[in-house]
C-alpha positions in Angstrom: 9.8 -171.5 -13.8 6.6 -171.1 -15.8 5.6 -168.1 -13.7 9.0 -166.3 -14.1 9.1 -164.3 -17.3 12.3 -162.4 -16.9 15.6 -164.2 -17.6 17.3 -162.7 -14.5 14.5 -164.2 -12.3 14.9 -167.6 -14.0 18.6 -167.6 -13.5 18.2 -166.7 -9.8 15.8 -169.5 -9.3 18.0 -172.0 -11.1 21.0 -170.9 -9.0 19.1 -171.4 -5.7 18.1 -174.9 -6.9 21.6 -175.8 -8.0 23.1 -174.9 -4.7 20.9 -177.4 -2.9 21.4 -180.3 -5.4 23.7 -183.2 -5.5 25.3 -184.3 -8.8 22.5 -186.9 -9.2 19.9 -184.4 -8.4 21.2 -182.0 -11.0 21.3 -184.7 -13.6 17.7 -185.6 -13.0 16.7 -181.9 -12.9 18.3 -181.2 -16.3 16.5 -184.3 -17.8 13.2 -183.1 -16.3 13.7 -179.6 -17.7 14.5 -181.1 -21.1 11.4 -183.3 -20.9 13.5 -186.4 -21.6 14.3 -188.9 -18.8 16.0 -191.2 -21.4 14.2 -194.3 -20.1 12.0 -194.8 -23.2 8.9 -194.7 -21.0 6.3 -191.9 -20.7 4.0 -191.1 -17.8 1.4 -193.6 -18.9 3.8 -196.5 -18.8 5.0 -195.6 -15.4 1.6 -195.0 -13.8 0.1 -198.1 -15.4 2.8 -200.0 -13.5 1.5 -198.6 -10.2 -2.2 -199.2 -10.8 -4.5 -199.8 -13.8 -6.4 -196.6 -13.0 -3.4 -194.4 -12.0 -2.9 -192.7 -15.3 -6.5 -191.8 -15.7 -6.7 -190.6 -12.1 -3.7 -188.4 -12.7 -5.2 -186.9 -15.8 -8.3 -186.0 -13.9 -6.7 -184.7 -10.7 -3.3 -183.6 -11.9 -2.1 -184.5 -8.4 0.6 -187.1 -8.5 0.9 -187.0 -4.7 -2.7 -187.9 -4.2 -2.5 -190.7 -6.8 0.6 -192.3 -5.4 -0.7 -191.9 -1.8 -4.0 -193.6 -2.7 -2.1 -196.5 -4.4 0.1 -197.0 -1.3 -3.0 -196.8 1.0 -4.7 -199.6 -1.0 -1.6 -201.7 -0.8 -1.3 -201.3 2.9 -5.0 -202.4 3.2 -4.4 -205.5 1.2 -6.6 -204.2 -1.7 -4.1 -203.2 -4.3 -6.5 -203.6 -7.3 -9.4 -201.7 -5.8 -10.6 -198.5 -7.6 -8.7 -195.3 -6.8 -11.8 -193.1 -6.7 -9.9 -189.9 -7.1 -11.6 -186.7 -8.3 -10.4 -183.3 -9.2 -8.2 -181.4 -6.8 -9.0 -177.7 -6.1 -6.3 -175.3 -7.2 -4.7 -177.9 -9.5 -5.5 -177.9 -13.2 -7.9 -180.6 -14.5 -7.6 -182.1 -17.9 -10.3 -180.3 -19.9 -13.1 -182.1 -21.7 -12.4 -181.7 -25.5 -14.8 -182.2 -28.4 -14.6 -185.3 -30.5 -14.7 -184.6 -34.3 -17.5 -186.2 -36.4 -17.5 -186.3 -40.2 -21.2 -185.6 -40.4 -24.3 -184.7 -38.4 -25.5 -188.3 -38.8 -22.4 -189.6 -37.2 -22.8 -187.3 -34.2 -26.4 -188.4 -33.7 -25.3 -192.1 -33.9 -22.8 -191.5 -31.1 -25.5 -190.0 -28.9 -28.6 -192.3 -29.2 -30.2 -190.7 -26.1 -30.2 -187.2 -27.7 -27.8 -184.2 -27.7 -27.6 -180.6 -26.6 -26.0 -178.2 -29.1 -24.9 -174.6 -28.8 -23.0 -172.0 -30.8 -19.3 -172.4 -30.7 -17.9 -169.0 -30.1 -14.2 -168.2 -30.8 -12.9 -167.3 -27.4 -10.2 -168.4 -25.0 -10.6 -171.4 -22.8 -10.0 -170.7 -19.1 -10.2 -173.0 -16.2 -11.0 -171.1 -13.0 -10.4 -172.4 -9.5 -11.6 -170.6 -6.4 -10.9 -171.4 -2.7 -12.5 -168.7 -0.6 -10.9 -165.5 -1.7 -8.0 -167.2 -3.5 -8.2 -167.6 -7.3 -6.1 -169.6 -9.8 -6.6 -169.7 -13.6 -5.3 -172.3 -16.1 -5.3 -172.4 -19.9 -6.4 -175.3 -22.1 -2.8 -176.5 -22.0 -3.0 -176.5 -18.1 -0.5 -173.6 -17.8 -1.2 -170.5 -15.6 -3.1 -167.7 -17.5 -1.5 -164.3 -17.7 -2.8 -162.0 -15.1 -4.0 -159.2 -17.4 -6.5 -161.6 -19.1 -8.3 -162.5 -15.9 -7.7 -159.6 -13.5 -11.5 -158.7 -13.3 -12.7 -162.3 -12.5 -12.0 -161.9 -8.8 -14.6 -159.1 -8.7 -17.4 -160.7 -10.8 -17.2 -164.4 -10.0 -18.3 -164.0 -6.3 -21.2 -161.9 -7.6 -22.3 -164.6 -10.1 -21.9 -167.4 -7.5 -22.6 -165.9 -4.1 -22.9 -169.3 -2.4 -19.8 -170.7 -4.1 -16.9 -170.6 -1.5 -15.0 -173.3 -3.5 -15.4 -173.6 -7.3 -13.9 -175.1 -10.4 -15.3 -173.6 -13.6 -14.5 -174.5 -17.2 -15.2 -171.4 -19.1 -14.8 -169.7 -22.5 -13.7 -166.0 -22.3 -15.3 -163.9 -25.0 -14.8 -160.3 -26.1 -18.1 -158.4 -26.5 -18.4 -155.1 -28.4 -20.2 -152.8 -25.9 -21.5 -150.7 -28.8 -22.9 -153.3 -31.1 -23.4 -156.2 -28.6 -21.7 -158.6 -30.9 -19.2 -161.3 -30.0 -15.7 -160.8 -31.4 -13.5 -163.6 -32.7 -10.3 -164.7 -30.9 -8.1 -162.8 -33.4 -10.1 -159.6 -32.5 -9.4 -160.4 -28.8 -5.7 -160.4 -29.4 -5.8 -157.3 -31.6 -8.0 -155.5 -29.1 -5.7 -156.2 -26.2 -2.8 -154.4 -27.8 -5.1 -151.6 -28.9 -6.6 -151.2 -25.4 -3.2 -150.9 -23.8 -2.9 -147.5 -25.5 -6.6 -146.5 -26.1 -9.2 -145.3 -23.6 -11.8 -145.5 -26.3 -11.1 -149.2 -26.9 -11.5 -150.0 -23.2 -14.9 -148.4 -23.2 -16.0 -150.2 -26.4 -14.9 -153.7 -25.5 -16.1 -155.7 -22.5 -15.6 -159.4 -21.6 -18.2 -162.1 -21.1 -17.5 -165.5 -19.5 -19.4 -168.5 -20.9 -19.4 -171.2 -18.2 -19.3 -174.8 -19.6 
């Protein structure tokens, strides 16, 4: 549903689903769509009941089939409390690493007694890129698919940047660069430039994009 933007397409998809559902299926489907199972328990409570590491493994992999499958495998082997050892799954969004706020530079240094690396924080748009061969998928910070017009040029340039990378997961910040001045534009400029570029050849020549790989 998240990939269907037109109301007619969404209605057609829901009609196809409804024709294949029982009354119980439809009740559960509606509750899932509303984001409310009415059982007073979130994903963490349910997954913690399966295995102590299940919720963390799901956050990393975003693959509930792999998590539950691994839990069942361990139970069959008589080792239900062993570590799940699940990593990221290609072509499925991974929970991004987010910065932790500190009230001062001193606090940041205390949290990192072995030293730190610092870089300029540019105001861009977070994009998670997954590549399997010639197939690409892109996810936003909220793990939703990225709109095609924002990433249509990636399929051309990523293979050039990583010629040996058949399979990749990249956490990136997409920035807008002024081709005339060479300066980085803020996110608000990115949004404004997009609407401007839709109707301006001059803007398409002036603005280029740059991907900062984390």
